[in-house]
MIVO-6760 format. One record per residue (C-alpha): residue in one letter; x, y, z. Coordinates in pm, 1 decimal, padded with zeros to 6 digits. Layout:
N
<sefi rest="A" east="X" north="Y" up="Z"/>
...
END
This chain:
191
<sefi rest="M" east="06277.4" north="04542.1" up="02027.7"/>
<sefi rest="S" east="06239.0" north="04113.2" up="02020.4"/>
<sefi rest="R" east="05886.8" north="03993.2" up="02211.7"/>
<sefi rest="F" east="06124.4" north="03825.1" up="02459.0"/>
<sefi rest="E" east="06263.9" north="04193.8" up="02526.1"/>
<sefi rest="D" east="05902.9" north="04369.0" up="02506.2"/>
<sefi rest="R" east="05790.1" north="04147.4" up="02779.5"/>
<sefi rest="L" east="06076.7" north="04243.7" up="03028.4"/>
<sefi rest="W" east="06027.5" north="04596.5" up="02964.7"/>
<sefi rest="S" east="05646.3" north="04576.4" up="03034.4"/>
<sefi rest="E" east="05750.4" north="04389.5" up="03374.2"/>
<sefi rest="L" east="06017.0" north="04623.1" up="03449.2"/>
<sefi rest="V" east="05796.0" north="04896.1" up="03392.6"/>
<sefi rest="E" east="05516.9" north="04756.0" up="03609.0"/>
<sefi rest="Q" east="05734.3" north="04685.4" up="03941.0"/>
<sefi rest="H" east="05931.9" north="04949.2" up="03857.8"/>
<sefi rest="G" east="05780.6" north="05224.2" up="03691.7"/>
<sefi rest="A" east="05690.3" north="05499.9" up="04013.3"/>
<sefi rest="L" east="06094.9" north="05442.4" up="04068.5"/>
<sefi rest="L" east="06184.3" north="05513.8" up="03695.7"/>
<sefi rest="A" east="05881.7" north="05833.8" up="03681.6"/>
<sefi rest="G" east="06019.0" north="06010.3" up="04038.7"/>
<sefi rest="Q" east="05675.2" north="05917.4" up="04239.2"/>
<sefi rest="P" east="05723.4" north="05699.6" up="04557.3"/>
<sefi rest="A" east="05612.3" north="05377.3" up="04536.0"/>
<sefi rest="L" east="05380.7" north="05361.7" up="04825.4"/>
<sefi rest="G" east="05201.6" north="05704.1" up="04786.4"/>
<sefi rest="P" east="05347.8" north="06055.6" up="04925.1"/>
<sefi rest="R" east="05655.6" north="06049.5" up="05216.6"/>
<sefi rest="P" east="05580.3" north="06278.2" up="05523.4"/>
<sefi rest="V" east="05695.4" north="06653.2" up="05448.1"/>
<sefi rest="A" east="05935.3" north="06635.1" up="05793.8"/>
<sefi rest="T" east="06134.6" north="06358.4" up="05537.0"/>
<sefi rest="R" east="06160.7" north="06486.4" up="05219.3"/>
<sefi rest="L" east="06480.6" north="06535.0" up="05056.3"/>
<sefi rest="P" east="06637.7" north="06859.3" up="04858.1"/>
<sefi rest="L" east="06535.8" north="06856.4" up="04489.6"/>
<sefi rest="R" east="06935.6" north="06715.6" up="04410.4"/>
<sefi rest="R" east="06877.7" north="06419.5" up="04612.1"/>
<sefi rest="P" east="06578.5" north="06281.1" up="04443.9"/>
<sefi rest="L" east="06740.2" north="06329.7" up="04098.6"/>
<sefi rest="A" east="07034.9" north="06161.8" up="04168.8"/>
<sefi rest="T" east="06790.8" north="05856.7" up="04338.3"/>
<sefi rest="I" east="06633.4" north="05823.2" up="04008.7"/>
<sefi rest="A" east="06935.7" north="05858.4" up="03818.8"/>
<sefi rest="I" east="07141.4" north="05592.8" up="04046.1"/>
<sefi rest="A" east="06813.4" north="05393.0" up="04045.2"/>
<sefi rest="A" east="06751.2" north="05436.8" up="03681.7"/>
<sefi rest="A" east="07145.8" north="05288.3" up="03615.9"/>
<sefi rest="A" east="07058.6" north="05029.3" up="03856.1"/>
<sefi rest="V" east="06687.7" north="04913.7" up="03633.4"/>
<sefi rest="V" east="06942.2" north="04912.9" up="03341.8"/>
<sefi rest="A" east="07243.5" north="04733.6" up="03470.2"/>
<sefi rest="A" east="06962.9" north="04470.4" up="03571.2"/>
<sefi rest="V" east="06794.9" north="04470.8" up="03214.8"/>
<sefi rest="V" east="07111.7" north="04449.9" up="03060.4"/>
<sefi rest="I" east="07207.3" north="04123.6" up="03295.3"/>
<sefi rest="G" east="06904.7" north="03968.4" up="03264.7"/>
<sefi rest="L" east="06942.2" north="04030.4" up="02884.7"/>
<sefi rest="S" east="07233.4" north="03839.6" up="02911.5"/>
<sefi rest="T" east="07207.2" north="03588.6" up="03136.1"/>
<sefi rest="G" east="06822.6" north="03478.5" up="03124.2"/>
<sefi rest="G" east="06719.9" north="03644.7" up="03394.3"/>
<sefi rest="S" east="06375.0" north="03518.2" up="03595.3"/>
<sefi rest="G" east="06172.1" north="03661.9" up="03400.7"/>
<sefi rest="P" east="06027.1" north="03523.5" up="03102.0"/>
<sefi rest="A" east="06226.6" north="03247.7" up="02910.0"/>
<sefi rest="P" east="06340.8" north="03349.8" up="02561.4"/>
<sefi rest="A" east="06128.0" north="03192.6" up="02296.9"/>
<sefi rest="Y" east="06468.9" north="03028.2" up="02144.9"/>
<sefi rest="A" east="06788.5" north="02827.1" up="02261.5"/>
<sefi rest="V" east="07074.1" north="02785.8" up="02036.6"/>
<sefi rest="T" east="07420.5" north="02661.0" up="02288.7"/>
<sefi rest="K" east="07740.9" north="02519.6" up="02197.3"/>
<sefi rest="N" east="07862.1" north="02234.6" up="02330.4"/>
<sefi rest="P" east="08202.0" north="02143.9" up="02418.7"/>
<sefi rest="D" east="08189.3" north="01842.2" up="02185.5"/>
<sefi rest="G" east="08085.6" north="01982.0" up="01900.6"/>
<sefi rest="T" east="07764.7" north="01928.4" up="01934.9"/>
<sefi rest="V" east="07450.0" north="02220.5" up="01930.8"/>
<sefi rest="N" east="07108.8" north="02206.3" up="02171.9"/>
<sefi rest="V" east="06811.0" north="02396.7" up="02017.6"/>
<sefi rest="T" east="06506.3" north="02469.6" up="02175.1"/>
<sefi rest="I" east="06234.3" north="02698.2" up="02025.8"/>
<sefi rest="D" east="05861.9" north="02706.9" up="02227.9"/>
<sefi rest="E" east="05746.0" north="02923.5" up="02004.8"/>
<sefi rest="L" east="05653.3" north="02954.0" up="01593.2"/>
<sefi rest="A" east="05737.2" north="03292.6" up="01619.1"/>
<sefi rest="A" east="06092.1" north="03263.2" up="01692.4"/>
<sefi rest="A" east="06204.0" north="03055.2" up="01390.9"/>
<sefi rest="P" east="06357.6" north="03266.6" up="01243.0"/>
<sefi rest="S" east="06540.6" north="03429.8" up="01542.3"/>
<sefi rest="A" east="06650.6" north="03049.0" up="01619.0"/>
<sefi rest="S" east="06776.9" north="03053.4" up="01250.7"/>
<sefi rest="N" east="06977.2" north="03369.2" up="01238.5"/>
<sefi rest="A" east="07134.4" north="03294.0" up="01517.8"/>
<sefi rest="L" east="07210.1" north="02975.6" up="01379.6"/>
<sefi rest="T" east="07359.7" north="03108.7" up="01087.1"/>
<sefi rest="A" east="07593.8" north="03361.0" up="01223.8"/>
<sefi rest="M" east="07760.5" north="03038.5" up="01444.6"/>
<sefi rest="G" east="07865.5" north="02942.7" up="01076.4"/>
<sefi rest="L" east="07630.9" north="02589.2" up="01089.9"/>
<sefi rest="P" east="07422.2" north="02454.3" up="00802.9"/>
<sefi rest="I" east="07110.8" north="02411.9" up="01010.8"/>
<sefi rest="R" east="06808.0" north="02639.0" up="00955.5"/>
<sefi rest="A" east="06512.0" north="02691.6" up="01123.1"/>
<sefi rest="A" east="06170.2" north="02765.4" up="00922.6"/>
<sefi rest="A" east="05825.0" north="02771.7" up="01079.6"/>
<sefi rest="V" east="05552.6" north="02547.8" up="00888.2"/>
<sefi rest="E" east="05268.5" north="02798.8" up="00882.0"/>
<sefi rest="E" east="04967.2" north="02849.3" up="00704.1"/>
<sefi rest="A" east="05097.6" north="03170.5" up="00519.2"/>
<sefi rest="C" east="05415.7" north="03025.5" up="00364.3"/>
<sefi rest="H" east="05402.4" north="03074.6" up="-00034.0"/>
<sefi rest="T" east="05758.7" north="02985.6" up="-00075.6"/>
<sefi rest="D" east="05812.5" north="02740.9" up="-00355.3"/>
<sefi rest="Q" east="05898.7" north="02409.2" up="-00232.5"/>
<sefi rest="R" east="06001.0" north="02258.9" up="-00607.1"/>
<sefi rest="R" east="06293.1" north="02486.1" up="-00514.1"/>
<sefi rest="Y" east="06436.5" north="02264.3" up="-00304.5"/>
<sefi rest="R" east="06548.0" north="01927.8" up="-00271.4"/>
<sefi rest="M" east="06503.8" north="01720.9" up="00021.5"/>
<sefi rest="I" east="06699.4" north="01401.3" up="00099.6"/>
<sefi rest="P" east="06727.2" north="01110.5" up="00312.5"/>
<sefi rest="E" east="06940.6" north="01028.9" up="00603.6"/>
<sefi rest="P" east="07280.1" north="00941.6" up="00480.0"/>
<sefi rest="Q" east="07265.7" north="00546.5" up="00612.6"/>
<sefi rest="A" east="07638.7" north="00547.1" up="00635.6"/>
<sefi rest="N" east="07634.9" north="00745.7" up="00955.7"/>
<sefi rest="P" east="07718.2" north="00506.4" up="01249.6"/>
<sefi rest="Q" east="07547.6" north="00778.1" up="01443.7"/>
<sefi rest="P" east="07240.4" north="01033.1" up="01393.1"/>
<sefi rest="I" east="07310.0" north="01408.9" up="01290.7"/>
<sefi rest="F" east="07049.4" north="01493.4" up="01548.5"/>
<sefi rest="T" east="06889.9" north="01327.8" up="01870.0"/>
<sefi rest="P" east="06586.9" north="01495.5" up="01992.6"/>
<sefi rest="F" east="06534.4" north="01582.7" up="02407.5"/>
<sefi rest="L" east="06322.0" north="01733.4" up="02649.8"/>
<sefi rest="S" east="06366.2" north="02083.0" up="02864.6"/>
<sefi rest="A" east="06170.3" north="02192.7" up="03142.7"/>
<sefi rest="G" east="05850.6" north="02072.4" up="02903.8"/>
<sefi rest="V" east="06016.5" north="02240.9" up="02568.5"/>
<sefi rest="N" east="06138.0" north="01997.1" up="02255.3"/>
<sefi rest="G" east="06485.2" north="02030.1" up="02139.6"/>
<sefi rest="V" east="06749.1" north="01890.1" up="01976.9"/>
<sefi rest="R" east="07128.8" north="01768.6" up="01984.6"/>
<sefi rest="I" east="07232.7" north="01819.9" up="01635.6"/>
<sefi rest="D" east="07599.2" north="01717.1" up="01551.2"/>
<sefi rest="P" east="07723.5" north="01975.4" up="01252.7"/>
<sefi rest="A" east="08035.9" north="01714.7" up="01133.6"/>
<sefi rest="R" east="07782.2" north="01453.7" up="01070.4"/>
<sefi rest="I" east="07563.6" north="01682.0" up="00783.7"/>
<sefi rest="P" east="07728.5" north="01619.7" up="00478.3"/>
<sefi rest="P" east="07949.5" north="01851.9" up="00300.3"/>
<sefi rest="G" east="07681.0" north="02152.0" up="00113.6"/>
<sefi rest="D" east="07359.8" north="02006.2" up="00249.8"/>
<sefi rest="T" east="07130.6" north="02204.5" up="00533.0"/>
<sefi rest="L" east="06956.9" north="02014.7" up="00825.1"/>
<sefi rest="L" east="06659.4" north="02233.0" up="00829.8"/>
<sefi rest="L" east="06403.5" north="02196.5" up="01164.2"/>
<sefi rest="G" east="06063.8" north="02291.3" up="01017.5"/>
<sefi rest="V" east="05893.0" north="02452.1" up="01318.4"/>
<sefi rest="R" east="05481.8" north="02344.5" up="01399.5"/>
<sefi rest="E" east="05331.6" north="02496.8" up="01719.8"/>
<sefi rest="A" east="05054.8" north="02126.6" up="01657.2"/>
<sefi rest="A" east="04854.1" north="02309.3" up="01944.9"/>
<sefi rest="P" east="04920.2" north="02567.8" up="02172.5"/>
<sefi rest="R" east="05135.5" north="02584.6" up="02358.1"/>
<sefi rest="T" east="05329.1" north="02309.2" up="02196.9"/>
<sefi rest="I" east="05551.6" north="02347.5" up="01952.5"/>
<sefi rest="L" east="05702.2" north="02053.8" up="01746.9"/>
<sefi rest="L" east="06055.0" north="02033.6" up="01555.5"/>
<sefi rest="E" east="06051.3" north="01842.4" up="01237.7"/>
<sefi rest="V" east="06412.8" north="01699.2" up="01112.5"/>
<sefi rest="S" east="06458.4" north="01712.2" up="00813.5"/>
<sefi rest="L" east="06787.1" north="01709.6" up="00523.2"/>
<sefi rest="Y" east="06776.2" north="01906.8" up="00214.5"/>
<sefi rest="R" east="07074.4" north="01920.9" up="-00060.7"/>
<sefi rest="G" east="07200.3" north="02312.2" up="-00122.5"/>
<sefi rest="A" east="06972.1" north="02523.5" up="00064.4"/>
<sefi rest="A" east="06641.1" north="02477.3" up="00251.9"/>
<sefi rest="P" east="06302.1" north="02695.0" up="00301.0"/>
<sefi rest="S" east="06289.3" north="02937.4" up="00454.6"/>
<sefi rest="C" east="05948.8" north="02837.8" up="00608.0"/>
<sefi rest="L" east="05738.7" north="02526.1" up="00522.8"/>
<sefi rest="P" east="05334.9" north="02469.1" up="00410.5"/>
<sefi rest="L" east="05166.1" north="02336.2" up="00613.5"/>
<sefi rest="P" east="05086.8" north="01991.7" up="00531.1"/>
<sefi rest="P" east="04774.2" north="01893.9" up="00340.7"/>
<sefi rest="T" east="04499.7" north="01775.6" up="00598.0"/>
<sefi rest="G" east="04280.1" north="01491.3" up="00511.7"/>
END
């Protein structure tokens, strides 16, 4: 499971764990109102089905739980909005972009990156484009970029470097690569 799913499951267990375990949520009921054995089992089964439905709906619509660590949204005009608010979400965002068939990748900028950067060729954005390939934006306090995949030159890859500038502050650094792009980026030298 992803961190988002783990957090959502933890919240569900915390809020509805007693119901799932078959225990009364507010303490024992008076003896006079206890149901025969078959009714509590049916009630638990129905409640469990409702919880599962809530999880599925929450996962598919965003729910009211914690926000996902990234979002990739295709717009009607063909552009794509990408937001990432956790360094660890870079591979998942990159997988989503790949699944959409786009020449766009996301890579974490991290100390643990040991990819041979010499295998990749960063190039400048073409000056002939009358409009930029990407436009940065801020959405609900999360940095994002709107990308026009049609403006990425054929055979090139747009890379979103996902860097943690400060705790809970993610920056997206955009660069263009001839051919493939690296799966991670090393931290810039300090000094």
